[in-house]
C-alpha positions as CSV (number, residue, x, y, z in Angstrom):
1,M,137.0,-152.9,-43.2
2,A,134.3,-150.8,-45.1
3,I,130.9,-151.6,-45.7
4,I,129.7,-152.6,-49.1
5,A,126.1,-151.5,-49.3
6,L,123.9,-153.8,-52.1
7,K,120.9,-151.6,-53.7
8,A,117.0,-153.3,-53.4
9,W,114.5,-152.0,-55.1
10,Y,110.6,-153.2,-53.7
11,L,108.6,-155.2,-56.6
12,Q,105.2,-153.6,-55.8
13,E,104.5,-154.1,-59.4
14,Y,105.9,-155.5,-62.4
15,E,109.2,-153.9,-63.8
16,P,112.1,-154.9,-66.2
17,I,115.1,-154.9,-64.3
18,R,116.6,-152.2,-66.6
19,E,113.5,-150.3,-65.8
20,L,113.9,-150.9,-62.1
21,E,117.2,-150.2,-61.7
22,K,116.8,-146.4,-63.7
23,R,114.6,-145.6,-60.3
24,P,115.7,-144.9,-57.2
25,H,116.3,-148.0,-54.9
26,D,114.4,-148.6,-51.2
27,L,116.7,-150.4,-49.4
28,R,120.4,-150.4,-48.8
29,L,121.6,-153.5,-47.5
30,S,125.0,-154.8,-45.8
31,K,125.1,-158.8,-46.6
32,N,126.0,-161.1,-43.9
33,S,125.6,-164.6,-45.5
34,L,124.2,-165.2,-48.6
35,L,122.6,-169.5,-48.8
36,K,121.6,-170.9,-51.9
37,S,117.9,-170.9,-51.2
38,G,118.7,-167.5,-48.7
39,L,120.1,-164.1,-47.6
40,R,120.6,-162.4,-44.5
41,A,121.5,-159.2,-44.2
42,D,121.3,-155.9,-42.0
43,F,119.8,-153.1,-43.2
44,L,121.5,-149.9,-43.3
45,E,118.4,-146.9,-43.7
46,D,116.8,-145.6,-40.1
47,S,114.2,-148.4,-38.0
48,Q,111.4,-145.4,-38.5
49,D,111.9,-144.7,-42.1
50,V,111.6,-149.0,-43.0
51,K,108.5,-148.7,-40.1
52,Q,107.2,-145.8,-42.3
53,S,107.6,-147.8,-46.0
54,A,104.8,-148.9,-48.3
55,W,106.9,-152.4,-48.1
56,F,106.9,-153.1,-44.6
57,Q,103.3,-152.4,-44.1
58,S,102.8,-154.6,-47.1
59,Y,104.9,-157.4,-44.7
60,L,102.6,-156.7,-41.6
61,E,99.5,-157.3,-43.4
62,G,101.0,-160.4,-44.3
63,E,101.5,-159.9,-48.4
64,A,104.4,-161.6,-49.6
65,V,107.0,-159.0,-50.6
66,E,110.0,-159.1,-53.0
67,F,112.7,-157.2,-54.1
68,Y,115.1,-157.2,-56.6
69,I,118.6,-156.9,-54.9
70,E,121.9,-155.7,-57.6
71,G,124.1,-158.6,-58.0
72,S,121.8,-161.4,-56.3
73,G,118.5,-161.2,-57.9
74,G,114.7,-161.2,-56.7
75,Y,114.4,-162.5,-53.3
76,A,111.1,-162.5,-50.7
77,I,111.5,-161.2,-47.3
78,S,110.9,-164.0,-44.6
79,N,111.7,-162.4,-41.6
80,I,112.8,-158.9,-40.4
81,D,114.1,-157.5,-36.8
82,L,113.8,-153.6,-36.8
83,I,115.8,-153.7,-33.4
84,S,118.7,-155.5,-34.8
85,H,118.6,-154.4,-38.3
86,E,119.0,-157.9,-39.3
87,I,116.5,-159.0,-42.5
88,Y,116.0,-162.3,-43.9
89,F,115.2,-162.9,-47.7
90,T,114.1,-166.3,-49.5
91,K,115.3,-166.9,-52.9
92,Q,112.5,-166.2,-55.5
93,E,112.0,-166.0,-58.8
94,V,110.3,-162.6,-59.8
95,M,108.7,-160.9,-62.5
96,A,111.6,-158.3,-62.8
97,H,113.5,-160.8,-65.1
98,L,110.7,-160.8,-67.7
99,E,110.9,-158.3,-70.6
100,P,108.0,-156.9,-71.9
101,T,107.3,-159.0,-75.1
102,I,105.0,-161.7,-76.0
103,F,106.1,-164.2,-77.5
104,L,104.3,-165.8,-80.9
105,C,105.2,-169.8,-81.7
106,Y,104.1,-169.6,-85.3
107,Q,104.2,-172.5,-87.9
108,T,104.6,-172.6,-91.8
109,E,103.1,-176.2,-92.8
110,F,99.3,-174.4,-92.2
111,A,100.4,-170.8,-92.6
112,E,97.3,-169.5,-92.7
113,S,96.3,-170.1,-89.1
114,S,99.4,-168.4,-87.6
115,E,99.2,-165.3,-90.3
116,L,95.7,-164.9,-88.8
117,L,97.2,-164.8,-85.1
118,R,100.2,-162.1,-86.2
119,Q,97.9,-160.0,-87.8
120,E,95.5,-159.9,-84.6
121,L,98.3,-159.3,-82.4
122,T,100.0,-156.6,-84.2
123,T,96.5,-154.9,-84.6
124,M,95.3,-155.9,-80.8
125,L,99.1,-154.6,-79.6
126,E,98.6,-151.2,-81.0
127,Q,95.2,-150.7,-78.8
128,I,96.8,-151.9,-75.8
129,N,100.0,-149.9,-76.0
130,R,97.6,-146.8,-75.6
131,R,96.7,-147.6,-72.4
132,S,100.0,-149.8,-70.9
133,R,102.1,-148.5,-68.3
134,L,105.2,-150.4,-70.2
135,P,105.2,-151.0,-74.6
136,L,104.6,-154.2,-75.6
137,T,106.4,-155.7,-78.2
138,L,105.9,-158.6,-80.2
139,E,108.6,-161.6,-80.4
140,E,108.4,-164.3,-82.9
141,S,109.9,-167.8,-83.2
142,H,112.4,-168.1,-86.3
143,R,112.0,-170.7,-89.2
144,L,115.1,-170.1,-91.3
145,S,117.3,-173.5,-90.2
146,E,116.5,-176.9,-90.5
147,G,118.8,-178.1,-87.9
148,A,117.8,-179.1,-84.4
149,T,116.4,-176.8,-81.9
150,R,119.2,-175.8,-78.9
151,L,117.7,-175.1,-75.2
152,N,121.1,-172.8,-74.7
153,S,119.6,-170.7,-77.8
154,T,118.5,-167.1,-77.7
155,L,115.1,-168.3,-78.9
156,M,114.8,-170.6,-75.9
157,Q,115.6,-167.1,-74.3
158,K,113.0,-164.7,-75.4
159,I,110.3,-167.7,-74.2
160,R,111.5,-168.0,-71.0
161,R,111.8,-163.9,-70.5
162,S,108.0,-163.3,-72.2
163,L,105.5,-162.1,-70.3
164,I,102.8,-164.3,-72.5
165,F,103.2,-167.3,-74.7
166,I,101.0,-167.8,-77.6
167,A,101.8,-170.8,-79.5
168,D,99.5,-171.8,-82.7
169,A,98.8,-175.3,-82.3
170,T,97.2,-175.9,-85.6
171,P,97.1,-179.1,-86.4
172,I,99.2,-180.3,-89.8
173,L,98.3,-183.4,-90.3
174,Q,96.1,-186.5,-88.4
175,F,97.4,-189.9,-87.5
176,E,94.7,-192.5,-87.9
177,A,94.2,-194.0,-84.7
178,T,90.7,-194.4,-82.6
179,P,90.4,-191.9,-81.8
180,P,92.1,-189.8,-84.4
181,Q,94.9,-187.9,-83.0
182,P,95.6,-184.5,-84.5
183,I,99.7,-183.2,-85.0
184,P,100.5,-180.0,-84.8
185,S,103.9,-178.5,-86.1
186,P,106.8,-180.5,-84.4
187,K,108.7,-177.0,-83.9
188,V,105.7,-176.1,-82.0
189,C,105.5,-179.0,-79.9
190,V,109.3,-178.2,-79.0
191,E,108.1,-174.6,-78.2
192,V,105.6,-175.5,-76.1
193,G,107.6,-178.5,-74.5
194,Y,109.7,-175.8,-73.6
195,A,107.4,-173.4,-72.0
196,L,105.4,-175.3,-70.0
197,Q,108.7,-176.4,-68.8
198,C,110.0,-172.7,-67.9
199,K,106.8,-170.6,-67.5
200,R,103.6,-170.6,-65.0
201,P,100.1,-171.5,-67.0
202,E,98.3,-168.8,-66.8
203,Q,101.4,-166.7,-69.0
204,M,100.2,-169.6,-71.8
205,L,97.4,-169.6,-74.4
206,L,97.6,-171.8,-77.5
207,T,95.2,-171.6,-80.4
208,Q,94.0,-174.1,-82.3
209,M,92.6,-173.1,-86.1
210,D,89.6,-175.8,-86.8
211,R,90.3,-177.7,-89.9
212,A,87.3,-180.0,-91.1
213,N,89.5,-182.4,-92.5
214,I,91.3,-182.9,-89.5
215,N,89.5,-184.5,-85.9
216,G,90.2,-185.0,-82.4
217,Q,91.3,-183.6,-79.4
218,F,93.4,-180.7,-78.1
219,P,97.0,-182.2,-77.8
220,F,98.1,-180.3,-75.2
221,D,97.1,-180.7,-71.2
222,L,96.2,-176.8,-70.0
223,P,93.2,-175.3,-68.4
224,S,90.7,-174.9,-70.5
225,P,91.1,-170.7,-70.3
226,N,94.2,-171.1,-72.0
227,R,93.1,-172.9,-75.0
228,L,91.3,-170.8,-77.7
229,L,89.7,-172.6,-80.8
230,F,88.8,-170.9,-83.6
231,R,87.6,-171.2,-86.9
232,N,88.0,-167.5,-89.4
233,K,89.3,-164.1,-88.2
234,T,86.3,-163.0,-86.8
235,D,86.8,-166.2,-83.9
236,L,90.0,-165.0,-83.3
237,H,89.0,-161.5,-82.7
238,K,86.5,-162.3,-80.3
239,V,88.6,-164.4,-77.9
240,L,92.1,-163.6,-78.6
241,P,92.4,-159.6,-77.0
242,Q,90.2,-160.2,-74.0
243,A,92.6,-163.8,-73.5
244,V,95.7,-161.9,-73.4
245,E,94.1,-158.4,-71.4
246,T,93.5,-161.4,-69.1
247,Q,97.0,-162.5,-68.4
248,L,98.2,-159.5,-68.6
249,Q,96.3,-158.3,-65.1
250,R,98.4,-159.8,-63.2
251,F,101.4,-157.6,-64.2
252,N,99.2,-154.4,-63.7
253,L,100.3,-152.7,-66.9
254,L,96.7,-151.3,-68.0
């Protein structure tokens, strides 16, 4: 029976899948068994070629070595035997599934803060793209429908696949209690809730414009570096570009 060779690409740094598949593969595999959480396969390259590869050297040094395998998704190497040509993978979420986008979750109830965010992000991306390995684009929420947001919608897919999720959590009103409770836009709350479930904290930034007539604590529980407070355009320009570039560092784009 003919061997069906699967192509596998070493994920040394962030590349979206559509870019990844344009370059030569790093490994050919003959799949032996596929489990829900893993994959056992034979590699078809010569053992000496594998031994000299950059990814094998990283494996010997104890680093996590990730691959994207065509038709199967992302995996990390858990064990490899150069003599028998056997290699064992563990299923893993990999950054290759992400798109080179920054997602802006805006609100319309207090439009001033979101408009400042949009302007700053547009200017900032123009500057970042002069230095970035891959061009980054800005995706936004849509507020055209009054219906409920569906979890299987294209909008939610864009949130899930974005590199960075930025939300305008500026409160639109205040609930009178002790202490007072600021309330963000309901649509922002839905999208932030989804992002908290599907994204890592280091991929999220929540911004809040100071409003003199609304007081209270920040309504979402995220580490302080992921929460940006600003009073005006000048404040936002000081904190937002630095915060975004810090988050982009993990993707080795700049």
